[in-house]
N, C-alpha and C positions, 0 to 999 in steps of 0.2 A: 883436768882442773880439780885439784884436791879441795877438801873442805867446802864443797858446795853441794846443796841439795835442791832439786827442782820438783815442786809438787803441782799438780793440776786440780783445780776445782772442777765441778761437773758442768760448768756453763759452756766451755768451749774446748773440749778435749783435743780437737784437731789442731788448733793453733798451738796448744801446749806441746803436742807431739812434734810439730814442726820446729818449735824453738829448741826442744831437747835434741832433735836430730842435728840441727845447725850447730849446737854447742858440743855435740858428741857425748851427751849424757843420757842416762836412763831416767825416765820419770820415776819419782819416789813412790813407794807403795802407800796408798791412802784409800781407806774404805769410807765412803759417805753413804749413810742410809737414813731412812726416816722411821721413827717409831710410829705405832698405829695412831697416836694422837697428833701426828704431823710434826713432832719435834725433830730437829736435825741432829744426827749423831755422826761424829767424825772420829775415825781411829787412824792415827799415823802409824804406818806399819814398819818403820825402821828408826834407828837412833838418829837424833839430830843434835846431840850434845856437842856444843862448841862449833857447830857448822854454820855456814852462811846460807840461809834458807830463802828461796824464792817461791812465792805462791802465785800461780797465774789464774786469775778469775775475772771474767769480763762482766760488765753490768748489762745483761741481756736476758731474754727469756723470762723465767720466773725471777724477776729482779730481787724481790725481798728474800726469797729462799736462798738465792745465790750470795747475796750480801751477808746474810746470817751465817752461811756456810764458811765464807771467807773469814769472818770475824772469829768463828770457832777454830778454824784451822790456824790462824795467826796465834790465837791464845794457846792452843795445844802445843805449838812449836815453842812458844815463849816459855811456858812453864816446864817444858822438857829441856830447858837450858840451851836453846839455840843461841849462838852468839849474836846473830843479827837476823831479823826477819824483814824481807822486802815484799810488799804486795805489788804484783804486776797487774794493773787493772787497765786493759787496753781501752775500754769504754767506761768512763767513770759514771756510776749511777747517781741519779738526782742532780746532775750538773746543771740542769736548766733552772732549778730552784735556788738561784745563787744570790738573790737580792730581795729586799722587802718592797715589792713594787705596788702593793696596796695594803691598807691597814689589816692587821691580824694575819698577814701571810707568813708562813714559816720560811726560814732559810735552811732548807733541808740539806743542801750540799755541805754546809758548815756542821750540821748534825752528823752526817756520814763521816766527815773528817775527824770529828771528836771520837766517834765510835771506833774508827780504825786506830787512832792513837791509843785509846784506852785499852783496846784489845791487845796492844803490844807491838804494833808495826813500827819499825825503825826508819823506814824509807819507803816511798811510793814511786812507782814508775807507771806513767799513764800516757795517753796519746790524744792530742788535739782536744784539750779541755774546752768546754763550751765557752767559758770565760777564763782567761789565764789568771785572773785575780784569785781563783779558787785555790791556787798554790798558797796564798796568804792565809787560808783558813787552817793550815797545818802549822804545827811547831816543829815538825820533822822535815827533812829534805824531800822535795818533790821534783822528779824529773818529768817535765811535760814534753814528750817527744812530738815531732811534727811529721805528718804524712806528706808534707809538701815536696821533699826531694823525690819521693816515689811517684807523686802526681806529675811532676815535671817530666820525669823519665817516661811515664805512660803517654803523656801528651806528645812528646817528641817522636815516640816510636809508633804511635797508632793514629795520629791525625796528620794526614799528608800536608794539609794547608795550614799548619799551626802558625806559620809566620804571618798569615793574614787572618788572624782570629781576634776576637774580643773576649776577654775574661769578664764574666758578669757575676756580681754578687746579688743574690735574690733578696737581700735586706741590708739595711744600713749597718747592722752589727757585724757583718762579714767583710766590710770594706777594707779593713787592714789586711786580712788574709788574701783578698783578691789583688790588692795593689802590689803586695809582695811577689805574688806569682807573675803578674803582668810585667813587673820590673825585670824579673829574672828571665822572662821570655822575650823581653823588649817589644811588647805589643800593647794595644790600648786596653783600657778597662771601662766597664759601665756599671751602673748601679740601678737597682730597682727599688723605688721607695714604695712601701706598702703601708696602708692604714688598716688596722684591725678593729673589728667590732668586738669579737670575743676571742678567747685564747687560740682556738684552732680554726677560726673563720676569717678570711681576708676580705676586706671591703673593696678597696680599689688599688690599682698599681700604676705607678708612673715610671717610665724608663728614662734614666738620665745617661746619655751617651749614645754612640752611634754603632749600630750592628749591621747596617745595610750591606748586602752582598758579601757578608763575611760569615765564617763559622763562629757560633757563640758557645762559649764553655761556661756553664753555671758552676760555681764552686761554693760549697758550704761545708760546715763541719758535721751536720747531721740532718737526716731527713726521716721524719716519723710517719705522719699520715700523707706526706708528699703533696698536700694541697698547694703550698707556696710554690714549690719548684714546677709543678705542672701548670699553674697559672702563669708563672714566669716564662715557661717554654712557649706557651701560646702567645704571650706578649711579644717575645723575641721574634717568633715566626711572622707575626703580623707587622713587626717593624722592619721586616726585610732580611732577616738572617737566613743564610742558605741552609744551614743545618745546626741543630742544637744538641750539645752533649751536657750531661750533668756529672760532676765528680764530687763525691761525698765521702767523708772519712767514715762516719758511722751510719750504715744503712739500717735503721731500725725497722722501717716498713711495717707498721702496724695498721690494723683496721683496713680501710679501703685502698691502702697505698699501691698494692700490686695492680689492681684493676685501673687505678688512675694512671700509673706509668704506662700500662699497655695501651691506654686510650690517648696518651699524649704523644706529641710529635718528636720524641727523642730519637737520635741515632743510637745512642748508648747511654746507660746510666751506670757509672763506674763507682764502685764502693771498695773499701778495704775490708780485710777479713778480721777486723776487731770484733765483729759479730758474725756468727755462723750464717752463711748465705746459701748453702746447698738447696734447701727446700724452696727458697724464694726463686732461685735460678730455674727450677723446674717449671714454675708457673709464669715466668717472665723472661723471654729470651733476650731482652734488652740489657739485663743486668750482667755486668762483667766485674771480676774481682781482681784487685791488686793485692798481692801477698806482702804483708808487712812483718812477717815473723822474723826476717833477718834483722830488721831495725831493732825490734825488742830483744832478740838474742844478743846482738852486739852491745846493746845498752846493759844487759845483764853481765856480759863478759867484762866490759869496761868497769862497771861498778864493782864487781868482785875483785878485779885486779887493781882497783884504785886509780884508774886512768880517767882522763877527761871525756865527758859524753858530748861536748859541744860540737865535735866533728859531725855528729849525726843530724844536727839541725840543718845542715846544708848539703850532705852527701848521703847517697844510698850505699850501705856496705856491699862490697862485691861478693 
C-alpha cells in the first residue's frame, strides 16, 4: 500500500502492531518521551510529506497524557505536510460526558472533538461510541465502527445453547444495541431498569422480560467499575437464568471492578481489545478477549483506497 503511514501512540502498542501486521505495514518510527516537568515530547522519525497518515491511540490508562500525545502527534504530522491525518481511537475518551445532564456540567466529549479538529485531524475512526450522536460534535467525517459482528460470531462459536438465550441490556440506554443483536440471532431480549442515587451507585433494579431456564447474555458498550453488570448478573440468576455471560466492547475495569467480577456469578466476561487486557486477565480468569484489530485494519485499508466502510457494520472481515 503506497503513500500510507501507520503510527502508534503509547496507549496500546499491541493493537497497533496487530493492525500493522494485518495490513502488511511496518509501524512508523516515533519517539514519545516526557521532559522532567512532565511535558509530552513527540518526535516523528520519518518523512510524512504527502502521505496518508493513520495514528492509533486508544483512550485508556493515563487518559489525559495519551490524549495530549495524540493531539501532538496529529499536529506534528499536519505541519510536516501530511496530506491527510486520520486518528484511529478505538475507545473514545470522555465519551460519557456527552450531554449537560445537570446545571454547570461540562460537555467534555465536544471539547475533545474540538481539540482533535484544531490539532489538524481530517478524519476519525472509532468504535462503539457511548452515544452515536457524538459523531455530530465533529465537522470532519467520523466512522463509528461496531463490535456487533464480532460479538455475534463469538456468541455462535462459544455458547452452545445460543438459540435458547436472552440478550439483556443492563440499562435503558443500551436497549437499541441489544434489540439489534437479538434480532440478528432471532432470540428474545430483556431490559433491566435501574434507578441511580449517585453517578456510580445503583439504587434498585427491575427486570423487564423473561430469562427463566435460559442463558442470559448481558451486552453493553463499556464497563468501568462493574457495579451495574454485577448487580444485573445477580438479578438475572435470581430470576432463574441458567448461566450469565457479559459481553462488553470497552472493558475499562477500574477500581473494584476485578474483585466484583470474581465475586459475581458470570460464566465469562467477554471484552474486545480496544483497551489492553493482559494485566486484568492475570487477575481474573473469567475475562476473555475478542480481537477487533482486523475490523480497524480493514477500515483503514478501505478508507485509504476510497472504498465504502459500511460492509464492516454487519460483517467481520475474514
